[in-house]
C-alpha positions in Angstrom: 5.6 18.1 -2.6 5.1 17.2 -6.2 3.0 14.3 -7.3 4.9 11.9 -9.5 3.9 11.7 -13.1 3.3 7.9 -12.7 0.1 8.7 -10.8 -1.4 9.8 -14.2 -1.6 6.1 -15.1 -4.0 5.5 -12.2 -7.0 6.6 -14.4 -6.1 4.0 -17.0 -5.7 1.3 -14.4 -8.9 2.1 -12.5 -10.8 1.8 -15.8 -10.1 -1.9 -15.8 -10.6 -2.6 -12.2 -11.4 -6.2 -11.2 -11.3 -8.5 -8.3 -8.2 -8.0 -6.1 -5.5 -10.6 -6.8 -6.5 -11.4 -10.4 -4.0 -10.1 -13.0 -5.0 -11.7 -16.3 -3.2 -9.1 -18.3 0.0 -9.6 -16.4 -0.2 -13.3 -17.0 -0.5 -12.7 -20.8 2.6 -10.5 -20.6 2.0 -8.2 -23.6 5.3 -6.4 -22.9 7.3 -9.6 -23.0 9.9 -8.4 -25.6 10.7 -5.3 -23.5 10.6 -7.3 -20.3 13.0 -9.9 -21.5 15.5 -7.3 -22.6 15.4 -5.6 -19.1 15.6 -9.1 -17.5 18.8 -9.9 -19.4 20.3 -6.5 -18.4 19.3 -7.1 -14.7 20.8 -10.6 -14.8 24.1 -9.3 -16.2 24.2 -6.6 -13.6 23.5 -9.1 -10.9 26.2 -11.5 -12.1 28.8 -8.7 -12.4 28.1 -6.7 -9.2 25.2 -7.5 -6.9 25.7 -11.2 -6.4 29.5 -11.0 -5.9 29.0 -8.2 -3.3 26.3 -10.2 -1.6 28.4 -13.4 -1.5 31.3 -11.4 0.0 28.9 -10.0 2.6 27.6 -13.4 3.5 31.2 -14.7 3.8 32.3 -11.9 6.1 29.2 -11.3 8.2 28.0 -14.3 10.3 24.4 -15.4 10.1 23.2 -14.0 13.4 24.5 -10.5 12.4 22.8 -10.8 9.0 19.6 -11.7 10.7 19.9 -8.6 12.9 20.4 -6.4 9.8 17.3 -8.0 8.2 15.3 -7.5 11.3 16.3 -3.8 11.6 15.5 -3.1 8.0 12.2 -4.8 8.2 11.4 -2.9 11.4 11.9 0.5 9.6 9.1 -0.4 7.3 6.6 -1.3 10.0 5.1 2.3 10.1 4.5 2.0 6.3 2.7 -1.4 6.9 0.6 0.3 9.5 -0.4 3.1 7.1 -1.3 0.7 4.3 -3.3 -1.6 6.6 -5.3 1.4 7.7 -5.9 2.5 4.1 -7.1 -1.1 3.3 -9.5 -1.1 6.3 -7.6 -3.8 8.2 -7.4 -2.4 11.8 -6.3 -5.6 13.4 -3.3 -5.9 11.0 -2.6 -2.2 11.5 -2.4 -2.6 15.3 -0.2 -5.6 14.8 2.3 -3.6 12.7 2.3 -0.7 15.1 2.8 -3.1 18.0 5.7 -4.8 16.3 7.4 -1.5 15.7 7.1 -0.4 19.3 8.2 -3.8 20.8 11.1 -4.4 18.3 12.3 -0.8 18.5 12.5 -1.0 22.3 12.8 -4.5 23.6 14.4 -5.6 20.3 17.1 -2.9 20.5 16.4 -0.7 17.5 14.9 -3.6 15.7 18.0 -5.9 15.7 15.9 -8.5 17.5 12.4 -9.7 16.8 10.8 -10.3 20.2 7.4 -9.3 18.7 7.2 -12.5 16.7 8.0 -14.6 19.8 5.1 -12.7 21.5 2.7 -13.9 18.8 2.7 -10.6 16.7 3.3 -12.0 13.2 4.4 -9.6 10.4 1.6 -8.0 8.4 3.4 -6.4 5.5 1.3 -4.2 3.1 2.6 -1.9 0.5 0.9 0.7 -1.6 0.6 -1.6 -4.6 -1.4 -3.9 -2.4 -3.5 -1.0 -1.2 -4.3 0.0 -4.8 -5.3 -3.7 -5.5 -7.7 -3.7 -2.5 -9.2 -0.4 -3.9 -10.0 -2.3 -7.1 -7.0 -1.2 -9.3 -6.0 -3.9 -11.7 -2.4 -5.0 -11.9 -2.0 -4.0 -15.5 0.7 -5.6 -17.6 3.6 -7.4 -16.1 6.7 -5.2 -16.0 10.4 -5.9 -15.3 11.9 -2.7 -13.8 15.6 -1.9 -14.3 17.6 -3.0 -11.3 14.3 -3.5 -9.3 13.2 -6.7 -11.1 9.7 -8.2 -11.4 6.6 -5.9 -10.9 3.4 -4.8 -12.6 2.3 -1.4 -13.7 0.2 -1.0 -10.6 3.0 -2.2 -8.3 5.5 0.1 -10.1 3.1 3.1 -9.3 2.9 1.9 -5.7 6.6 1.7 -5.5 7.0 5.2 -6.8 4.3 6.5 -4.4 6.0 4.9 -1.4 8.8 7.4 -1.7 6.3 10.1 -0.8 4.1 8.3 1.8 6.5 5.8 3.6 7.6 7.4 6.9 11.0 5.8 6.7 11.6 7.0 3.1 10.3 10.5 3.9 12.7 10.7 6.9 15.5 9.3 4.9 15.0 12.0 2.2 13.8 14.9 4.2 15.4 14.7 7.7 18.3 17.1 8.1 20.6 14.4 9.6 20.3 12.2 6.6 23.3 12.8 4.4 23.6 11.6 0.9 26.1 9.0 2.0 23.7 7.7 4.6 20.8 7.5 2.1 22.8 5.7 -0.6 24.3 3.4 2.1 20.9 2.4 3.4 19.7 1.8 -0.2 22.7 -0.4 -0.9 22.2 -2.2 2.4 18.6 -3.0 1.5 19.7 -4.3 -2.0 22.3 -6.6 -0.5 20.0 -7.8 2.3 17.3 -8.6 -0.2 19.7 -10.4 -2.5 21.0 -12.4 0.5 17.5 -13.4 1.4 16.9 -14.6 -2.1 19.9 -16.9 -1.8 18.6 -18.2 1.5 15.2 -19.0 -0.1 16.8 -21.2 -2.7 15.5 -18.9 -5.6 18.9 -19.0 -7.4 19.0 -22.8 -7.6 15.3 -22.9 -8.5 15.7 -20.5 -11.4 18.9 -22.2 -12.6 17.0 -25.5 -12.8 14.2 -23.9 -14.8 14.0 -24.3 -18.6 13.0 -20.6 -18.9 14.0 -18.6 -15.8 12.2 -15.5 -17.0 8.8 -17.3 -17.2 9.4 -19.0 -13.9 10.3 -15.7 -12.2 7.2 -14.0 -13.6 4.8 -16.8 -12.5 6.4 -16.9 -9.0 6.1 -13.2 -8.6 2.5 -13.0 -9.7 1.6 -15.9 -7.4 3.3 -14.3 -4.5 1.6 -11.0 -5.1 -1.8 -12.6 -5.3 -1.2 -14.4 -2.0 -0.1 -11.2 -0.4 -3.0 -9.2 -1.7 -5.5 -11.8 -0.4 -3.7 -12.0 2.9 -3.0 -15.7 2.4 0.4 -15.0 3.9 -1.2 -15.1 7.3 -2.2 -18.8 6.8 1.2 -19.6 5.2 3.4 -18.1 7.9 5.0 -20.9 9.8 7.1 -20.6 13.0 8.5 -17.6 14.9 10.8 -15.3 13.0 9.5 -16.4 9.6 8.0 -13.4 8.0 4.9 -13.4 5.9 6.9 -12.4 2.8 9.2 -15.5 3.3 6.2 -17.7 3.7 4.6 -16.4 0.6 7.8 -16.8 -1.4 8.1 -20.4 -0.1 4.6 -21.2 -1.2 5.1 -19.6 -4.6 8.3 -21.6 -5.2 6.6 -24.8 -4.2 3.7 -24.1 -6.6 6.1 -23.4 -9.4 7.7 -26.9 -9.5 5.5 -28.0 -12.3 6.0 -24.8 -14.4 9.8 -24.9 -14.2 10.0 -28.3 -15.8 11.5 -29.8 -12.7 9.4 -32.5 -11.2 9.2 -32.6 -7.4 10.7 -35.6 -5.6 8.4 -38.5 -5.1 6.7 -38.8 -1.8 8.0 -41.2 0.8 5.1 -43.5 0.5 5.5 -43.6 -3.3 9.2 -44.4 -3.4 10.3 -47.5 -5.4 11.1 -50.6 -3.2 14.8 -51.6 -3.0 16.1 -54.4 -5.1 16.5 -56.8 -2.1 13.0 -56.1 -0.7 11.0 -59.0 0.5 8.2 -60.2 -1.8 4.7 -58.7 -1.2 2.5 -60.6 1.2 -0.1 -63.0 -0.2 -3.5 -61.6 -1.1 -6.3 -61.8 1.5 -7.9 -64.7 -0.4 -4.8 -67.0 0.1 -5.1 -69.2 3.1 -2.5 -68.6 5.9 0.4 -71.1 6.2 0.0 -73.8 8.8 1.5 -73.2 12.3 5.3 -73.6 12.4 5.8 -72.8 8.8 7.4 -69.7 7.4 6.0 -68.0 4.3 7.7 -69.2 1.1 8.8 -72.6 2.6 7.6 -75.9 1.2 5.7 -78.0 3.8 7.4 -81.3 4.7 6.0 -84.5 3.2 3.4 -86.2 5.4 4.3 -89.8 6.4 1.3 -92.1 6.4 0.6 -93.8 9.8 1.7 -97.4 10.3 -0.9 -100.1 9.7 
C-alpha cells in the first residue's frame, strides 16, 4: 500500500503545532484568491447538477426512507469513528462507536434504524483530521477543495488518509465483491445524502441571506470543526436521533447570525408592544386608586354634607 504524497505536508504542519481547535492561520485565509475561485466553481457545479439531483431525490423518496439511507451510511463509518477515538485516547467514545455499530447493524437492520440512540448511545464521530488536531497538528490555511468544499490543509490530509485507514473505504476499494459501479454508486449516494442534510439544516437559506456566502461558510466550517475537535458536540447534541455533527452544525449556524449580516429575531420578552396595548401601570410611588375606581377614571365629585 503506497503512502499518499499529501503525508509529506505533515512535517510542515507539525512544525507549527498549537492547541487543538485553534486555527488562526485558517481564519486569516491566506489562500483566499484560490479558495474563492474554487468556491465559485463548486457553487456552479452544485447549481447545475448536485442540487437538482438532490431535489429530485427528496421529491421521490419519502422522508422516512431518506432517514434510513442516512442512518445506514452513518453506520458504515462507525468503525472509522472507533479507530480514531482509540487513536485520540478516548476509550469511552470508542466503546460507544463500537456499540452503536453492533446494535444498529443487528437490531437496526443493517443500520437502517438507529436504536442505539434510543438506548442512550449518542454518536461520537471522529475523523483523521480531528486525530491529527488532537496530536497537536495545526489546521494550516483554510482550503476549499474541488467538489468537496470547505476544509483546511490538515483536514484535507486527513481526508486523503481516510481512504487508507477507514475500514469501510478499504472494503469498498479492496473487497472482491465491490464492483466499480457499486463504488461510484455509494460515493454518489453519500454526496446526495450529504446535500440533502444541508438542505434540512437550513444552510441554503442561511447562506443566501448572507452578504458574503464564502466568508460565512468559512466561519461556520471553522467553528464547527473547533467544536468537534474539542468534543463540544457531546454537550450540544439534543434529543434522540440527532447526531453530533447535526448539533455542531446547528450551533455554528446560530453563532454565525452576526457575521452574516442578518440580525437574529428579537426575543419574545423584547418584542414591541402592539399599538392597542393598555398603558403601562403607574409607578410604585403613585398611590393606588380608591376602592371601586378603575385606573384611568376621574373620581366623582364629592357632595358636601347637609348643614
